[in-house]
C-alpha positions in Angstrom: 0.0 0.0 0.0 2.9 2.3 0.7 4.3 2.0 -2.8 0.8 2.5 -4.3 0.3 5.6 -2.1 3.6 7.0 -3.2 2.8 6.4 -6.8 -0.5 8.4 -6.4 1.4 11.3 -5.0 4.1 11.1 -7.7 1.7 10.8 -10.6 -0.2 13.9 -9.4 3.0 16.0 -9.9 1.6 18.0 -6.9 3.6 20.5 -4.9 3.0 18.1 -2.0 5.1 15.4 -3.5 8.1 17.8 -3.8 7.5 19.2 -0.4 7.6 16.0 1.6 9.9 13.8 -0.5 12.8 14.9 1.6 11.3 13.7 4.8 12.6 10.7 6.8 11.1 7.4 5.4 8.6 6.8 8.1 7.2 10.3 7.9 7.4 10.3 4.1 5.5 7.1 3.8 2.8 8.4 6.3 2.5 11.6 4.3 2.1 9.7 1.1 -0.8 7.7 2.6 -2.5 10.8 3.9 -2.1 12.5 0.5 -3.4 9.4 -1.3 -6.5 9.6 0.9 -7.0 13.3 0.1 -6.4 12.6 -3.6 -8.9 9.8 -3.7 -11.4 11.9 -1.8 -11.0 14.7 -4.3 -11.3 12.3 -7.3 -14.8 11.4 -6.1 -15.8 15.1 -6.4 -13.7 16.1 -9.4 -15.2 14.0 -12.2 -18.1 14.2 -14.7 -20.7 12.1 -12.5 -24.0 13.8 -11.5 -24.0 15.6 -8.2 -26.3 13.0 -6.8 -23.9 10.2 -7.7 -20.9 12.2 -6.3 -22.8 12.7 -3.0 -23.6 9.0 -2.9 -20.1 7.9 -3.5 -18.7 10.4 -1.1 -21.1 9.1 1.6 -20.0 5.6 0.9 -16.3 6.6 1.2 -17.1 8.4 4.4 -18.8 5.3 5.9 -15.8 3.2 4.8 -13.4 5.6 6.5 -15.5 5.4 9.7 -15.4 1.7 9.5 -11.6 1.7 9.0 -11.1 3.6 12.3 -12.8 0.7 14.1 -10.8 -2.0 12.1 -13.8 -3.1 10.1 -12.8 -1.9 6.6 -11.1 -4.1 3.9 -10.0 -1.1 1.9 -6.2 -1.3 1.9 -5.6 2.5 1.6 -8.0 3.2 4.5 -6.5 0.5 6.6 -3.1 2.0 6.1 -4.5 5.4 6.9 -6.1 4.2 10.2 -2.6 2.8 11.2 -0.9 6.3 10.4 -3.7 8.0 12.4 -3.0 5.7 15.3 0.8 5.8 15.1 1.1 9.6 14.8 -1.9 10.3 17.1 -3.7 12.4 14.5 -7.0 13.8 15.5 -9.8 12.5 13.3 -11.8 15.7 13.1 -9.8 17.1 10.3 -10.5 14.0 8.1 -14.3 14.5 8.6 -14.0 18.2 8.1 -12.2 17.5 4.9 -15.1 15.3 3.8 -17.5 18.1 4.6 -15.5 20.5 2.4 -15.9 18.0 -0.4 -19.6 18.0 0.2 -19.6 21.8 -0.1 -17.8 21.5 -3.5 -20.6 19.3 -4.7 -23.5 21.4 -3.5 -22.1 25.0 -3.6 -20.9 26.9 -6.7 -21.1 30.4 -5.4 -20.0 32.1 -2.1 -21.9 35.1 -0.9 -19.0 36.5 1.3 -15.6 35.8 2.5 -16.7 34.1 5.8 -18.4 31.4 3.9 -15.5 31.0 1.6 -13.1 30.9 4.5 -15.0 28.0 6.0 -14.6 26.1 2.7 -10.8 26.9 2.6 -10.4 25.7 6.1 -12.2 22.4 5.3 -10.5 21.5 2.1 -7.0 22.9 2.9 -6.3 23.8 6.5 -7.5 20.3 7.5 -4.7 18.8 5.5 -2.2 21.0 7.3 -3.7 19.9 10.7 -3.2 16.3 9.7 0.3 16.8 8.4 1.8 18.8 11.4 1.1 15.7 13.6 3.3 13.7 11.3 6.0 16.4 11.1 6.0 16.8 14.8 5.7 20.1 16.8 5.9 21.5 20.4 3.9 24.7 20.4 0.2 25.1 20.0 0.7 28.1 17.7 1.7 25.6 15.0 -1.9 24.7 14.6 -2.6 28.3 13.8 0.3 28.1 11.3 -1.3 25.1 9.6 -4.8 26.8 9.5 -3.5 30.1 8.1 -1.2 28.5 5.6 -4.0 26.3 4.4 -6.2 29.2 3.8 -3.4 31.1 2.0 -2.7 28.0 -0.2 -6.4 27.6 -1.1 -6.9 31.3 -1.9 -3.9 31.1 -4.2 -5.4 28.0 -5.9 -8.6 29.8 -6.4 -6.9 32.8 -8.0 -4.9 30.6 -10.3 -8.0 28.5 -11.4 -10.5 31.4 -11.9 -10.8 30.8 -15.6 -11.1 27.0 -15.4 -13.7 27.3 -12.5 -15.7 29.9 -14.4 -15.8 27.6 -17.4 -17.4 24.9 -15.1 -19.9 27.6 -13.7 -18.0 27.7 -10.4 -17.2 31.1 -8.9 -15.1 31.1 -5.6 -14.6 34.9 -5.5 -17.2 36.2 -2.9 -20.2 37.6 -4.7 -20.3 40.7 -2.5 -16.7 41.5 -3.6 -17.6 41.1 -7.2 -20.3 43.7 -6.6 -17.9 45.9 -4.7 -15.6 46.1 -7.7 -18.4 46.4 -10.2 -17.4 43.1 -11.9 -20.2 40.7 -12.6 -20.6 37.0 -12.8 -21.2 37.3 -16.5 -18.0 39.4 -16.8 -16.1 36.6 -15.2 -17.7 33.8 -17.2 -17.0 35.7 -20.4 -13.4 36.3 -19.2 -13.6 40.0 -19.3 -10.1 41.4 -18.4 -10.4 45.0 -17.5 -9.4 47.5 -14.8 -12.3 46.4 -12.5 -11.0 42.9 -12.7 -7.4 44.1 -11.9 -8.6 45.9 -8.9 -10.6 43.0 -7.8 -7.6 40.7 -8.1 -5.4 43.1 -6.2 -7.8 42.9 -3.3 -7.8 39.1 -3.5 -4.0 38.8 -3.6 -3.5 41.1 -0.7 -5.9 38.9 1.3 -3.8 35.8 0.4 -0.6 37.6 1.3 -2.2 38.5 4.6 -2.7 34.8 5.4 0.7 33.9 4.2 2.1 36.5 6.6 -0.1 35.3 9.5 1.1 31.7 8.9 4.7 32.9 9.2 4.1 34.8 12.3 2.3 31.8 13.9 5.3 29.5 13.5 7.7 29.5 16.4 11.5 29.2 15.8 11.4 26.0 17.8 9.1 24.3 15.3 10.5 25.7 12.1 12.8 22.8 11.5 10.2 20.1 11.5 7.8 22.2 9.5 10.1 22.5 6.5 7.7 20.5 4.2 4.9 23.0 5.0 7.4 25.9 4.6 8.3 24.5 1.2 4.6 24.6 0.2 4.5 28.1 1.4 7.5 28.9 -0.8 6.0 27.3 -3.9 2.6 28.8 -3.6 3.9 32.2 -2.6 6.0 32.1 -5.8 2.7 31.3 -7.7 1.0 34.3 -6.1 3.9 36.5 -7.1 3.7 35.2 -10.7 0.0 36.1 -10.8 0.9 39.7 -9.6 3.8 40.0 -12.1 1.5 39.0 -14.9 -0.9 41.9 -14.0 -3.4 39.4 -12.6 -4.3 38.1 -16.1 -5.3 34.6 -15.1 -8.1 34.8 -17.6 -5.9 34.7 -20.6 -2.6 33.2 -19.3 -1.8 29.8 -17.8 0.2 30.9 -14.8 1.9 28.0 -13.1 5.0 27.0 -11.1 6.7 24.3 -13.1 8.0 21.0 -11.6 11.6 22.2 -11.7 10.8 25.3 -9.8 8.8 23.2 -7.2 11.7 20.9 -6.7 14.2 23.8 -6.5 12.1 25.7 -4.0 11.5 22.6 -1.8 15.2 21.7 -1.9 16.2 25.4 -1.1 14.0 25.3 2.0 15.4 22.0 3.0 19.1 23.1 2.6 18.4 26.4 4.5 16.8 24.3 7.2 19.9 22.1 7.5 22.3 25.1 7.6 20.4 26.9 10.3 20.0 23.9 12.6 23.3 22.0 12.2 
């Protein structure tokens, strides 16, 4: 199961793979299993099935996960995950909150305000951070705030990167009251209208993401920095992505703005090397 989980992580070409590939083997294996669970959960939602079928399959997956916690599942991934949860003493709430976030992705395609969007960001991203820090190891409670704030920052950056793709699927994650504030309509977004109103709207959104990146940094104590290097690598990769969006004048509607695999590996390695130099 460990090799299978690793392959899921590797094939995704996700920033996660580059961020935790330099962990010690036991923690790397555990992270691959957690990531495989998150990937499999996301795959249930991110396909062409009807919403009714998606909800049905997500509920079956949730029930099977619940069974695995009591040693009653035959699913190999979930059996491996339950062992990771036990070995690293990971609270189970983030896993169920993640599943709730996936339910939101099925049933909600508009967010009225940032408070509702923030709840979604917490459920689909901060939860993964809260799972991960238990594997990385930490001493200070403020590291949980680090995981929560970083998760929100990462998800907000994802949302900005994927505005065009989401709009093509009739999904708008930018809060509707903020679209109104900047006189930019849903129709403008769906028709990919790039104008000054959109630029001002995007400036506002990127500043919010920067704020959460900054709060994440300030929440992490020096004592816990060493163990959090995979999360700090994620911070580095996604902050680079945010900067690229800004440098490209926020034109995510016409440009495919990404951090390539070489950059991901380089940034993760750079954080790891700096970590070693500081703490040797």
